[in-house]
C-alpha positions as CSV (number, residue, x, y, z in Angstrom):
1,M,-133.6,-134.7,1.0
2,T,-136.8,-136.4,0.9
3,R,-135.3,-138.2,-2.3
4,H,-132.6,-139.0,-0.6
5,R,-134.7,-140.6,2.4
6,A,-136.5,-142.7,-0.3
7,A,-133.1,-143.8,-2.0
8,V,-131.7,-145.1,1.2
9,L,-134.9,-146.7,2.3
10,A,-135.1,-148.5,-1.4
11,A,-131.7,-150.5,-0.3
12,P,-132.3,-154.4,0.3
13,D,-131.0,-154.4,4.0
14,L,-133.8,-152.2,5.2
15,R,-136.6,-154.0,3.4
16,Q,-138.4,-154.5,6.9
17,L,-138.1,-151.1,7.7
18,R,-138.9,-149.5,4.3
19,D,-142.4,-152.0,4.5
20,L,-143.1,-150.7,8.3
21,V,-143.0,-146.8,7.2
22,I,-144.7,-147.4,4.1
23,A,-147.8,-148.9,5.5
24,P,-151.2,-148.8,4.3
25,D,-153.9,-145.5,4.7
26,Q,-150.6,-143.5,6.0
27,K,-150.4,-145.1,9.1
28,L,-147.4,-146.0,11.3
29,P,-147.3,-148.4,13.8
30,G,-147.3,-146.7,17.4
31,F,-144.4,-148.6,18.7
32,L,-141.8,-147.1,15.7
33,A,-142.2,-143.3,17.3
34,P,-142.8,-143.8,21.0
35,A,-143.1,-140.5,23.0
36,P,-140.2,-138.9,24.1
37,Y,-139.8,-138.3,27.7
38,S,-137.3,-135.6,27.7
39,P,-137.0,-132.2,26.0
40,V,-133.6,-133.3,24.8
41,A,-134.3,-136.7,23.8
42,E,-131.2,-138.7,22.1
43,P,-131.8,-141.0,19.4
44,E,-130.3,-144.1,21.1
45,A,-132.9,-143.6,24.0
46,E,-135.6,-143.9,21.4
47,F,-133.9,-147.0,19.5
48,A,-133.9,-148.5,23.4
49,A,-137.4,-147.4,23.5
50,V,-138.5,-149.2,20.4
51,R,-136.5,-152.3,21.0
52,H,-138.1,-152.7,24.3
53,T,-141.6,-152.4,23.1
54,P,-143.7,-155.1,25.0
55,T,-144.8,-157.8,22.5
56,A,-148.2,-157.7,22.5
57,L,-148.0,-154.0,21.8
58,V,-146.1,-154.7,18.7
59,R,-148.5,-157.2,17.3
60,Q,-151.7,-154.9,18.5
61,D,-150.1,-152.4,15.8
62,L,-149.4,-154.6,13.1
63,E,-152.9,-156.1,13.6
64,T,-154.1,-152.2,13.2
65,V,-152.5,-150.5,10.8
66,Y,-151.8,-153.9,8.4
67,G,-155.0,-156.2,9.4
68,D,-154.7,-159.0,6.7
69,R,-152.6,-157.0,4.5
70,L,-148.9,-157.8,6.7
71,P,-146.1,-157.7,3.9
72,A,-144.1,-161.1,4.4
73,S,-140.9,-159.4,5.6
74,L,-142.9,-158.6,8.8
75,S,-143.8,-161.9,9.2
76,D,-141.2,-162.5,11.8
77,L,-141.7,-159.5,13.4
78,R,-145.6,-160.8,14.4
79,R,-144.2,-164.1,15.2
80,A,-141.7,-163.5,17.6
81,P,-141.2,-159.6,18.1
82,R,-138.8,-159.7,20.9
83,R,-136.7,-161.7,18.3
84,A,-136.9,-159.6,15.4
85,L,-137.1,-156.3,17.3
86,P,-133.4,-155.7,17.3
87,A,-132.8,-156.3,13.5
88,I,-135.4,-153.4,13.4
89,V,-133.6,-151.1,15.5
90,A,-130.3,-151.5,13.6
91,Q,-132.1,-151.1,10.4
92,M,-133.5,-147.6,12.2
93,R,-130.1,-146.8,13.4
94,S,-128.5,-147.4,9.9
95,Y,-130.8,-145.5,8.3
96,W,-130.2,-142.7,11.0
97,G,-126.7,-143.0,10.3
98,L,-126.8,-142.3,6.2
99,T,-129.8,-139.7,6.4
100,L,-130.2,-137.5,9.4
101,A,-127.3,-138.0,12.0
102,P,-124.9,-135.5,9.8
103,H,-127.6,-132.8,10.3
104,W,-128.3,-133.8,13.8
105,G,-126.5,-130.4,15.4
106,R,-129.2,-128.1,13.4
107,I,-132.0,-130.4,13.7
108,R,-131.7,-130.6,17.5
109,G,-131.2,-127.0,18.1
110,I,-134.2,-126.4,16.0
111,L,-136.7,-128.8,17.8
112,E,-134.8,-127.1,21.3
113,A,-135.9,-123.9,20.6
114,D,-139.3,-124.4,19.4
115,V,-140.1,-126.5,22.4
116,M,-138.4,-123.7,24.9
117,F,-140.5,-121.1,22.3
118,R,-144.0,-123.1,23.5
119,A,-143.6,-123.4,27.1
120,R,-143.0,-119.7,27.1
121,R,-146.2,-119.3,25.2
122,L,-148.0,-121.2,27.0
123,A,-147.0,-119.8,30.3
124,D,-147.9,-116.5,29.0
125,D,-151.0,-116.8,27.2
126,G,-152.5,-119.9,28.3
127,P,-153.4,-123.0,26.1
128,H,-156.1,-121.0,24.0
129,R,-153.3,-119.1,22.6
130,M,-150.6,-121.2,22.1
131,F,-152.1,-124.4,20.8
132,P,-153.7,-122.6,17.7
133,E,-150.3,-121.0,17.0
134,L,-149.0,-124.6,16.7
135,D,-151.0,-125.2,12.9
136,P,-154.1,-123.8,11.3
137,A,-155.7,-127.4,11.8
138,I,-155.5,-127.1,15.9
139,S,-158.0,-124.9,18.1
140,W,-158.5,-125.2,22.1
141,S,-161.7,-124.0,23.8
142,D,-163.5,-125.1,26.8
143,D,-160.7,-127.7,27.6
144,V,-161.4,-129.4,24.5
145,L,-158.4,-129.7,21.9
146,S,-159.5,-129.7,18.3
147,V,-157.5,-131.2,15.0
148,D,-159.5,-129.8,11.8
149,R,-157.6,-132.9,9.3
150,P,-159.6,-135.4,7.1
151,N,-158.0,-138.3,8.1
152,L,-158.7,-137.6,11.8
153,D,-162.5,-138.3,12.9
154,R,-162.5,-139.6,16.7
155,G,-162.8,-137.7,20.0
156,Y,-160.5,-139.1,22.7
157,A,-160.6,-138.2,26.8
158,L,-157.1,-138.3,27.5
159,G,-158.1,-139.3,31.2
160,G,-155.2,-137.4,32.8
161,R,-152.7,-138.9,30.9
162,G,-151.4,-135.8,29.9
163,L,-150.4,-134.8,26.5
164,V,-147.0,-134.6,25.0
165,L,-146.4,-132.1,22.4
166,V,-143.6,-133.1,19.7
167,P,-142.4,-130.6,17.2
168,S,-141.3,-132.1,13.9
169,L,-139.3,-131.3,10.9
170,F,-140.9,-133.5,8.6
171,A,-144.6,-133.3,9.7
172,W,-145.3,-130.2,7.8
173,P,-148.2,-129.9,6.4
174,N,-149.7,-132.5,8.3
175,V,-150.6,-132.9,12.0
176,F,-150.2,-136.3,13.7
177,V,-152.0,-137.2,16.7
178,K,-151.5,-140.3,18.8
179,A,-154.0,-141.0,21.5
180,S,-155.1,-144.5,21.8
181,E,-153.9,-146.2,25.1
182,P,-151.8,-147.6,26.1
183,W,-149.4,-144.7,24.5
184,A,-148.9,-141.2,26.0
185,P,-151.1,-139.5,24.4
186,V,-149.0,-137.3,21.4
187,L,-149.8,-134.6,19.5
188,R,-146.8,-133.9,16.4
189,Y,-147.0,-130.6,14.7
190,P,-144.7,-128.6,12.1
191,A,-141.8,-127.2,14.3
192,R,-141.3,-123.4,14.0
193,G,-138.2,-122.3,11.9
194,V,-138.0,-125.2,9.8
195,G,-137.1,-123.0,6.5
196,S,-133.8,-121.6,8.4
197,M,-132.6,-125.7,8.5
198,W,-131.1,-125.3,5.4
199,H,-130.6,-121.6,4.6
200,S,-126.8,-119.9,4.3
201,D,-127.8,-116.3,4.8
202,T,-125.9,-114.4,7.2
203,P,-128.2,-113.9,9.8
204,G,-129.1,-110.1,11.8
205,A,-127.2,-109.1,9.3
206,D,-128.9,-105.5,9.7
207,L,-128.5,-105.6,13.3
208,A,-124.8,-106.0,13.3
209,P,-124.3,-102.1,13.1
210,V,-126.4,-101.4,16.5
211,I,-125.4,-104.2,18.8
212,G,-122.2,-105.7,16.9
213,Q,-122.2,-108.5,14.2
214,A,-121.5,-111.5,17.0
215,R,-124.2,-110.5,19.3
216,A,-126.6,-110.0,16.2
217,A,-125.6,-113.4,14.8
218,L,-126.6,-114.8,18.2
219,L,-129.9,-113.4,18.8
220,A,-130.6,-114.9,15.0
221,E,-129.4,-118.0,15.8
222,L,-131.2,-118.8,19.0
223,T,-133.2,-121.2,17.1
224,T,-130.2,-123.8,18.1
225,P,-130.1,-122.5,22.0
226,T,-127.7,-123.9,24.1
227,T,-124.1,-122.7,24.0
228,T,-122.4,-125.4,22.2
229,S,-124.4,-125.6,19.3
230,L,-124.5,-121.6,18.9
231,A,-120.8,-122.3,19.0
232,R,-120.9,-124.1,15.9
233,R,-123.3,-122.3,13.8
234,T,-121.8,-118.8,14.8
235,G,-118.1,-120.1,14.4
236,L,-117.7,-118.5,17.6
237,I,-115.8,-120.0,21.2
238,P,-117.9,-121.5,23.5
239,S,-116.7,-119.1,26.3
240,G,-117.1,-115.9,23.7
241,V,-121.1,-117.3,23.1
242,S,-121.4,-117.3,26.7
243,A,-120.1,-113.7,27.3
244,H,-122.1,-112.5,24.6
245,L,-125.2,-114.1,25.6
246,S,-124.8,-112.6,29.2
247,R,-125.0,-109.0,27.8
248,L,-127.9,-109.6,25.7
249,T,-129.5,-111.4,28.7
250,A,-128.6,-108.3,30.6
251,A,-130.3,-106.2,27.9
252,G,-133.4,-108.1,28.0
253,L,-133.2,-109.8,24.6
254,V,-132.7,-113.0,25.7
255,T,-133.2,-115.2,28.6
256,R,-131.9,-118.2,30.4
257,Q,-134.2,-121.6,30.8
258,R,-132.7,-124.9,32.7
259,A,-133.9,-128.5,31.8
260,G,-132.2,-130.9,33.8
261,R,-128.0,-130.6,33.6
262,L,-128.6,-128.2,30.0
263,V,-128.9,-124.4,30.1
264,F,-131.1,-123.3,27.0
265,Y,-131.5,-119.1,26.0
266,V,-134.4,-118.2,24.4
267,R,-135.2,-115.0,22.5
268,T,-137.5,-112.9,24.8
269,R,-140.8,-111.0,23.3
270,R,-138.5,-108.4,23.1
271,G,-135.6,-110.1,21.6
272,D,-138.4,-111.3,18.8
273,A,-139.6,-107.8,18.0
274,L,-135.7,-106.7,17.2
275,L,-135.4,-108.8,14.9
276,G,-139.2,-108.4,13.2
277,D,-140.2,-112.3,14.5
């Protein structure tokens, strides 16, 4: 996957995007990664946020990341951001379609499951237990969140701005922080269940004789927690998925949660224990 992404970025018509993401000192202009405002944000919403970045912020980010080393391909972006941003977004959309869109169903399912899992951990155990589970470099003590990484040597006072936690399939082994104003503070961390992205083993096979093959598969595949994504992953029809999930919920192995108009199913601790997770 990494080699494929690099080959796509090497295309001449993606030159500006390549120069933006392969920046000096492994930094990324903040406007390229806006903080999501929903646990189920869609790519088009992210593209729109980039396209409508205020002119002053684009120039500020370019100055912060590049200083006097700005590539020639980005000179128009600094000179006239409002005019140049649509072309950047078009390149982002093209890159997305070639590399990530074919896998978006599975990617989104893993990210949604991580968000629900972390929310449950935060509610059940509090921040002092939840934050260290995100990554070994992260700790919480006395209302201070610490990230132990060589490239993070600043302190930030969030001043009531909150903190957006963003799981990523491509962060490992790093943790990324964006806390400078005016951006919403963001902590990007490796998503739970990344290893399931490419596996092809039959999930929950050892539980099938006990609770049935369909329910065992659904319990294991709750890394994709919506009925539609579960149906796609397991090959079951959506109505069948709903019926099996109702049984798993009644057994205390799964819990039902709502985010806006979407309903998610997440394993309970009892379900995790049954799978040995």
